[in-house]
C-alpha positions in Angstrom: -84.2 -15.7 -14.6 -81.2 -15.5 -12.1 -79.5 -18.4 -13.9 -79.4 -16.3 -17.1 -77.3 -13.5 -15.6 -74.0 -15.4 -15.7 -74.7 -16.5 -19.3 -75.5 -12.9 -20.3 -72.4 -11.6 -18.6 -70.2 -14.1 -20.4 -71.8 -13.2 -23.8 -71.1 -9.5 -23.1 -67.5 -10.3 -22.3 -67.2 -12.3 -25.6 -68.9 -9.7 -27.7 -66.9 -6.8 -26.2 -63.8 -8.2 -28.0 -65.5 -8.1 -31.4 -65.2 -5.0 -33.6 -68.4 -2.9 -33.3 -68.4 -2.2 -37.0 -68.6 -6.0 -37.8 -71.2 -7.0 -35.3 -74.1 -4.6 -34.4 -75.7 -5.8 -31.2 -78.9 -4.4 -29.7 -78.3 -1.9 -26.9 -81.6 -2.6 -25.1 -83.2 -6.0 -24.4 -86.7 -6.1 -23.0 -87.9 -9.2 -21.2 -91.3 -9.8 -19.7 -94.5 -11.7 -19.9 -96.9 -11.3 -22.8 -99.1 -8.1 -22.4 -97.0 -6.9 -19.5 -96.4 -3.4 -21.1 -93.0 -3.9 -22.7 -94.0 -2.1 -25.9 -95.6 0.8 -23.9 -92.4 1.3 -22.0 -90.3 1.4 -25.1 -92.8 3.8 -26.8 -92.6 6.2 -23.8 -88.8 6.1 -23.9 -88.9 6.9 -27.6 -91.4 9.8 -27.0 -89.2 11.2 -24.2 -86.2 11.5 -26.4 
């Protein structure tokens, strides 16, 4: 997982130069093992708003 951080940072740098109206990127990315509760966390965030 640690090796992905520099790649993600580079992608964020590249995409920050693109007009937001042209390219809609997700604001949240959820990563985890199968059945680890990712959907439950997102559902609770949605209910809290």
